[in-house]
C-alpha positions, -999 to 999 in steps of 0.1 A, spaced: 137 608 326 157 592 297 147 563 275 171 531 274 170 497 264 166 471 290 170 434 291 139 415 296 135 380 292 164 374 268 150 406 248 159 441 246 126 463 259 130 502 256 121 518 291 122 552 306 144 557 335 155 584 356 180 605 346 214 596 360 236 618 385 275 623 383 293 610 414 322 633 426 347 621 400 322 617 374 306 629 341 270 624 328 274 622 288 244 627 266 247 599 243 246 607 205 258 572 194 264 537 205 287 514 189 276 475 185 301 451 201 292 408 197 291 409 238 258 432 237 239 401 220 261 376 242 242 398 272 209 399 260 212 363 258 223 359 293 257 352 281 279 377 293 267 395 324 281 425 329 307 431 360 303 433 392 293 469 400 273 476 366 238 474 361 234 443 342 200 455 327 214 478 302 240 463 275 266 486 259 302 491 257 312 523 237 292 559 235 300 591 218 284 621 226 287 656 248 290 662 283 260 677 303 271 677 339 301 671 361 309 660 392 321 684 419 358 673 420 362 667 379 391 686 365 395 674 329 365 675 310 333 703 311 299 704 299 298 705 262 330 684 254 322 657 225 338 628 243 335 591 232 349 558 251 348 523 262 325 516 296 314 481 314 280 487 304 247 506 301 255 526 270 223 514 257 209 547 268 204 585 261 225 595 289 252 573 308 277 581 339 316 575 334 345 581 352 359 615 339 396 602 329 379 574 312 366 598 293 383 600 253 378 637 235 366 630 199 392 629 172 386 666 155 371 660 122 347 631 131 312 632 139 299 606 170 292 579 148 325 577 133 337 581 171 317 552 179 334 529 161 369 540 174 370 528 216 365 491 215 380 480 181 415 502 185 418 498 221 413 463 219 434 453 189 466 478 199 464 461 238 462 427 218 488 435 192 510 452 208 514 456 247 503 414 254 518 402 219 545 428 217 543 427 178 574 453 170 576 470 132 586 445 106 572 416 120 542 393 106 513 392 127 482 371 120 442 385 124 421 360 130 396 367 115 404 402 98 363 407 86 350 422 122 356 461 136 385 443 159 403 427 129 398 458 108 411 483 133 443 458 138 448 457 99 452 498 100 472 498 138 500 476 123 506 490 90 506 525 106 529 513 132 551 492 107 540 457 110 528 434 83 491 422 91 483 388 74 443 386 76 422 352 77 390 340 69 370 309 59 360 330 31 387 353 11 360 373 -6 353 391 30 384 403 35 380 432 11 372 459 35 406 447 52 427 449 23 414 488 15 426 492 51 460 481 47 462 440 49 496 428 29 482 390 24 454 368 38 451 333 42 423 310 41 412 295 78 414 258 75 436 232 81 462 247 52 462 273 77 503 269 91 514 262 55 499 290 39 517 315 69 550 293 62 552 301 23 543 339 30 567 349 56 597 328 39 593 299 66 596 323 94 560 318 108 542 351 123 554 366 154 520 375 170 483 360 163 451 380 176 425 351 181 392 357 178 385 324 169 395 298 194 394 259 188 423 248 155 449 262 176 472 228 170 471 242 133 475 279 141 501 276 166 521 257 135 529 287 120 537 312 146 571 310 154 593 306 181 585 323 212 561 339 192 526 351 212 493 340 203 470 365 214 432 355 223 404 374 224 373 358 215 356 320 211 334 322 176 343 292 172 334 274 203 349 269 240 369 238 244 401 225 222 429 198 226 465 215 224 498 198 222 517 209 249 546 194 235 548 213 200 542 245 225 569 236 246 599 231 218 589 263 204 586 280 240 555 303 223 533 316 246 498 320 251 476 350 265 435 360 271 424 390 274 392 408 274 384 445 279 352 446 298 358 435 331 390 456 340 394 473 375 390 510 369 427 519 370 436 494 341 403 516 321 422 546 328 453 535 319 443 525 285 421 559 277 455 574 286 474 551 263 448 562 235 454 597 237 491 595 238 498 569 212 464 566 190 449 597 188 481 615 170 477 585 144 441 599 137 448 632 138 479 621 110 451 603 91 474 570 98 443 554 115 406 563 101 370 554 115 358 518 108 332 514 77 293 514 95 261 507 88 239 533 115 205 524 134 185 545 147 177 547 186 146 529 183 155 502 159 182 486 183 171 449 176 175 458 145 210 465 148 217 431 171 195 412 138 221 429 113 253 414 135 240 384 135 225 377 103 248 401 79 284 394 67 290 435 69 328 441 74 324 469 97 307 485 128 270 489 135 261 523 152 229 530 172 225 571 170 204 595 186 192 625 174 200 653 192 
């Protein structure tokens, strides 16, 4: 039997559940660290259910641990492998089942807590900036905001791949961590945002906006260059907005939205392969590094949620399970 945190009456409750069994193409991972994400808090509140086919009782999108069992058709993983990954749910448990090709090898030299800071933040940021946004070396990008996990990962990726990251926050004192990870410039997220971007980019505007805030798009789009792309991955500022379509049309700008969670299996496997091909070498070469983190014992998972909800910490919260 294993322990798992289950959602009961919009609260986390520690439960005991049967150990999972792998399907033919699946592996069982004994979990040693769990990355905490805002999606977990929303799921507990009933606002972000797991996608169809995933148990909605157990939250958790990312893990790091050791393979403890494999299905009879598994070819790429074996018992004892150190792995990490991004899953649609159920990571708040001592064991999880995942498809073998979704699991990623833990980069050499990292412990499990450090590894648990990587999958969600770096895969989301890379997809948003480079795959959806088309960011190129030398171009300016705006990371809005550059304070939490995805923003910090995006800052590192932009710098490592030759782009020029600008970070936003309503409080510039919160950008210290992003600054230490390679932020080239910073802007206050208010009504003067477009003017600040215009000054920083010499009137050119940013090529890509990675937006986790939402509503103030009329202001943000003024700082996006013609034929630039805004990629929305979050709605921290609210779910509705009014948009001047004339300005959008005349500047031939593109708006995109994306989530990592509700993707079909083939897309999740594709993103895992992209990590192995393009991002793993950057970790091996020390061009990318794990995110700053605060750790919480597995028994204290609700405290990790409270810390994310109430603290201004710029980094990642990780729940650890002692071996």
